[in-house]
Backbone as a ProteinNet text record, in pm:
[ID]
protein_1_A
[PRIMARY]
MPSEIHSLIERLQDATEPDRELDAAIAEAVDWSRLMGNVATFSDGLDRIPKFTSYPDYAVKLARAIDPDHVGALKWEDGEFYAVIDYQEPSKGNSPAIALCIAALKHRLRLTE
[TERTIARY]
15217	15213.2	15341.7	15402.6	15527.6	15636.1	15648	15752	15720.6	15593.1	15552.1	15590.2	15569.5	15603	15754.6	15828.5	15975.2	16025	15970.9	16009.2	15975.1	15859.9	15817	15909.4	15949	16042	16173.8	16221.9	16346.5	16331	16217.5	16193.1	16189.8	16128.7	16122.8	16261.2	16343.1	16478.7	16561.9	16531.5	16602.3	16542.5	16421.3	16351.5	16422.6	16438.9	16503.8	16405	16281.6	16178.5	16041.2	15936.8	15801.4	15768.1	15684.3	15653.4	15510.7	15424.9	15283.8	15267.3	15355.1	15347.3	15376.5	15471.5	15498.5	15379.9	15317	15197.4	15090.2	15069.2	14968.8	15008.6	15136.6	15184	15166.5	15190.9	15169.3	15021.9	14935.3	14790.7	14744.4	14796.8	14758.4	14813.6	14938.1	15002.6	14933	14879.7	14814.2	14662.2	14611	14466.9	14401.6	14452.6	14412.5	14261.4	14195	14050.1	13975.9	14023.3	13960.5	13993.9	14120.3	14160.7	14083.6	14057.6	13995.2	13846.6	13786.7	13643.4	13602.8	13667.6	13635	13659.3	13753.7	13787.5	13848.9	13931.2	13996.3	13993.2	13963.5	13969.9	14056.2	14110.4	14199.1	14123	13995.5	13917.4	13897.5	13914.6	13902.9	14026.1	14136.1	14259.7	14351.4	14469.7	14571.4	14530.1	14441.5	14403.6	14332.4	14282.1	14212	14303	14425.7	14519.2	14607.4	14622.1	14704.7	14848.7	14910.3	15049.3	15142	15146.9	15224.7	15371.3	15429.6	15572.8	15603.8	15500.6	15520.6	15509.3	15416	15383	15388.7	15465.5	15471.4	15334.7	15243	15109.8	15039.2	15052.7	14991.1	15063.8	15194.9	15271	15232.7	15209	15162.4	15023.9	14938.1	14803.8	14813.9	14910.1	14934.7	14974	15069.7	15115.6	15001.7	14921.1	14808.1	14701.5	14682.7	14585.2	14633.6	14764.4	14821.3	14810.3	14840.4	14835.2	14807	14682.3	14645.8	14713.9	14764.6	14824	14975.3	15034.2	15180.7	15238.6	15367.5	15445.6	15550.2	15572.2	15667.9	15748.2	15855.5	15941.5	16006.1	16037.4	16105.7	16225	16337.9	16460.7	16531.8	16589.4	16670.3	16808.7	16908.7	17045	17141.6	17220.9	17320.9	17260	17140.1	17075.8	17010.8	17003	16938.5	16816.8	16716.1	16590.5	16572.3	16527.7	16505.4	16368.8	16300.3	16171.8	16172.7	16103.9	16094.2	15949.2	15901.4	15768.7	15784.3	15732.7	15737.7	15876.7	15975.1	16110.8	16179.4	16134.8	16201.5	16330.1	16409.3	16530.6	16493.1	16566.8	16532.9	16532.3	16437	16424.3	16472.4	16566.4	16624.3	16557.1	16523.1	16465.3	16520.1	16499.9	16552.1	16465.5	16355.5	16270.6	16198.8	16142.9	16068.1	15952.1	15878.9	15763.1	15805.9	15911.7	15957.7	16008.8	16082.8	16129.8	16012	15907.5	15788.6	15716.4	15708.3	15644.7	15720.5	15851.8	15933.9	15909.6	15913.1	15890.8	15751.7	15650.2	15513.3	15501.1	15563.5	15556.6	15634.9	15747.9	15821.9	15737.8	15667.3	15579.7	15466.5	15413	15307.4	15357.9	15480.8	15539.4	15550.5	15594.2	15606.3	15471.8	15367	15233	15179.2	15223.9	15171.2	15256.3	15368.3	15454.8	15403.6
9633	9737.2	9745.9	9632.7	9644.1	9721.4	9703.3	9776.7	9926.2	9960.7	10101.9	10161.9	10087.2	10137	10145.8	10047.8	10054.2	10180.3	10208.5	10327.4	10455.1	10456.8	10571.9	10592.5	10484.8	10493.6	10555.6	10514	10571.5	10721.6	10760.9	10903.9	10982	10923.2	10988.6	10998.9	10896.7	10899.5	11010	11044.5	11152.1	11289.6	11294.1	11420.9	11504.9	11632.1	11723.5	11819	11816.6	11904.8	11846.2	11898.8	11850.8	11863.5	11772.1	11766.9	11716.5	11800.1	11762.1	11647.6	11637.6	11524	11393.8	11396.6	11277.9	11246.9	11350.5	11328.8	11255.5	11298.8	11235.2	11091.9	11068.2	10933	10841.1	10894	10815.5	10779.3	10878.7	10855.1	10749.6	10756.6	10658.7	10520.3	10513.1	10383.9	10307.5	10378.9	10310.9	10312.6	10367	10378.5	10454.7	10576.6	10660.6	10680	10701.9	10726.9	10604.8	10484.9	10364.3	10348.4	10370.9	10358.3	10452.6	10572.1	10674.3	10693.5	10605	10614.2	10734	10750.2	10857.4	10998.2	11013.1	11146.1	11228.5	11164.1	11234.4	11146.1	11206.2	11134.2	11214.9	11150.1	11218.6	11318.3	11295.1	11390.8	11522	11518.3	11640.1	11728.8	11674.9	11751.7	11739.9	11798.9	11790	11854.3	11952.3	12020.6	11927.9	11814.3	11719.6	11607.2	11601.1	11497.2	11553.4	11480.4	11531	11560	11652	11688.8	11595.7	11469.9	11368.1	11406.9	11465.3	11497.6	11628.7	11701.9	11831.6	11824.7	11745.3	11746.9	11607	11589.6	11458.5	11406.4	11494.6	11448.8	11374.2	11423.4	11354.8	11224.2	11222.8	11099.6	10993.2	11035	10941.4	10889.6	10977.5	10936	10831	10850.5	10753.2	10618.4	10619.6	10495	10425.6	10501.8	10442.6	10386.9	10451.2	10400	10268.2	10257.2	10134	10020.2	10049.2	9946.2	10014.4	10012.7	10082.5	10027.5	9905.7	9841.8	9850.3	9934	9940.2	10015.3	9992.5	10067.4	10142.6	10269.4	10346.1	10443.4	10491.7	10589.8	10678.2	10800.1	10896.6	10948.2	10961	11004.1	11107.3	11205.3	11306	11299.1	11273.5	11260.8	11323.3	11416.9	11483.1	11540.1	11599.3	11662.5	11567	11439.5	11340.5	11282.8	11247.8	11198.8	11051.8	10975.2	10832.6	10797.7	10706.2	10657.4	10505.1	10446	10300.6	10264.6	10161.4	10107.2	9957.8	9912.7	9772	9711.1	9780.2	9727.7	9693.4	9752.7	9732.8	9814	9795.7	9874.5	10022.7	10110.7	10254.2	10310.9	10397.4	10465.4	10608.2	10648.7	10782.5	10872.6	10994.3	11092.5	11230.4	11324.7	11459.7	11547.8	11493.7	11562.9	11455.8	11492.4	11392.5	11332.6	11415.9	11367.2	11270.7	11303.3	11216.5	11083.9	11087.6	10963.9	10875.5	10936.7	10859.8	10802.3	10877.5	10827	10705.6	10713.6	10601.9	10479.3	10498.2	10386.8	10326.2	10411.8	10362.8	10280.4	10326.7	10252.5	10121.5	10122.1	9996.8	9898.5	9949.9	9864.3	9808.6	9891	9845.1	9729	9740.7	9632.2	9504.3	9517.5	9400.1	9333.7	9413.3	9357.9	9284.1	9322.4	9260	9141.7	9118.3	9006.6	8874.8
6527.7	6627.6	6709.8	6750.7	6826.3	6752.3	6621.6	6548.8	6547.2	6541.2	6547.4	6682	6789.4	6922.5	6939.5	6888.3	6894.2	6823.5	6707.2	6631.2	6708.3	6770.8	6849.2	6970.2	7035.4	7147.9	7102	6986.3	6932.7	6907.7	6853.3	6829.2	6960.6	7062.5	7193.1	7256.5	7238.2	7293.1	7229.2	7106.1	7036.4	7062.7	7117.7	7139.6	7245	7215.5	7310	7375.5	7327.1	7382.8	7352.5	7418.4	7390.8	7242.5	7194.9	7051.8	7034.4	6977.5	6959.1	6860	6761.8	6669.8	6743.6	6836.6	6917.1	7008.1	7063.7	7145.8	7065.7	6943.3	6857	6824	6798.9	6768.4	6889.1	7008.2	7130.6	7143.1	7127.1	7138.3	7039.2	6917.6	6816.4	6849.6	6895.1	6922.8	7035.2	7133.8	7246.3	7234	7123.5	7101.1	7216.8	7237.5	7350.7	7360.3	7249.6	7256.1	7309.2	7277.6	7332.2	7480.1	7516.5	7656.9	7747.9	7699	7782.3	7752.3	7676.3	7650.9	7568.3	7452.9	7358.2	7412.7	7502.6	7551.5	7439	7358.1	7247.3	7124.2	7012.8	6886.8	6791.7	6692.3	6599.7	6512.5	6493	6413.6	6489.7	6622.8	6703	6691.1	6643.9	6628.9	6749.2	6735.6	6840.3	6971.8	6965.2	7088.7	7187.1	7141.7	7228.8	7278	7229.6	7270.6	7381.2	7492.5	7602.6	7559	7627.9	7600	7679.5	7635.3	7704.9	7720	7616.8	7618.3	7688.8	7727.1	7792.3	7944.1	7993.6	8135.4	8196.9	8303.7	8369.8	8412.4	8451.8	8492.8	8379.7	8256.9	8143.2	8112	8129.6	8106.4	8210	8333.4	8436.8	8401	8351.9	8308.7	8197.2	8105.9	8000	8060.3	8152.3	8215.2	8288.8	8359.1	8433.1	8339.2	8225.3	8128	8068.2	8047.6	7992.3	8093	8219.8	8324.3	8458	8501.8	8625.2	8750.6	8743.5	8860.8	8865.3	8780.7	8775.6	8896.4	8916	9014.3	8934	8963.9	8885	8968.4	8908.2	8974	8869.4	8911.2	8825.8	8903.5	8835.6	8901.6	8815.3	8882.4	8815.3	8876	8793.8	8843.9	8744.4	8791.4	8707.6	8579.3	8591.4	8477.4	8379.3	8414.9	8327.1	8398.4	8320.3	8374.8	8340.7	8440.3	8423.1	8480.2	8415.1	8464.2	8459.4	8555.5	8564.7	8592.1	8525.8	8554	8577.6	8690.6	8729.3	8717.4	8767.3	8782.3	8650.4	8541.8	8412.8	8410.4	8308	8288.5	8283.8	8352.7	8350.1	8207.8	8182.5	8053.8	8069.5	7985.3	7992	7889	7932.1	7842.3	7873.2	7783	7800.4	7889.3	7939.6	8035.7	8116.4	8232.3	8309.2	8230	8157.4	8081.6	7971.2	7900.9	7791.8	7847.9	7959.4	8021.8	8062.5	8118.8	8156.5	8035.3	7927.2	7804.9	7752	7751.2	7703.8	7791.8	7923.3	8015	7996	7976.9	7957.4	7829.4	7722.5	7596.3	7605	7673.5	7693.2	7774.4	7873.4	7953.8	7867.6	7780.5	7688.6	7603.1	7554.2	7475.6	7558.5	7682.4	7769.7	7791.4	7806.1	7829.9	7707.8	7588.9	7466.8	7419.3	7484.8	7441.4	7494.3
[MASK]
+++++++++++++++++++++++++++++++++++++++++++++++++++++++++++++++++++++++++++++++++++++++++++++++++++++++++++++++++

């Protein structure tokens, strides 16, 4: 699973816009349906999976589902977006939502190490 998440982080770092395939990959990597109590399953299709890469609110929901006790921040500087969870190295993304998704997945990796 860690290698899958590392690969997903790389894909997110290259993403220039929201991507439903990435949303589905995020949901699968963190076992979203288990985290959220069967709110979304893959058999329901993409319409039931949150748009993590589109909206910061969904990316925050992802981070909170991974670790409800985390502390986080989002910063926009010179047209670039950075997110931090629990004082880790800032994660850069091409949008606030993507930066938060990257930070959340990096935090997930830290929790599983």
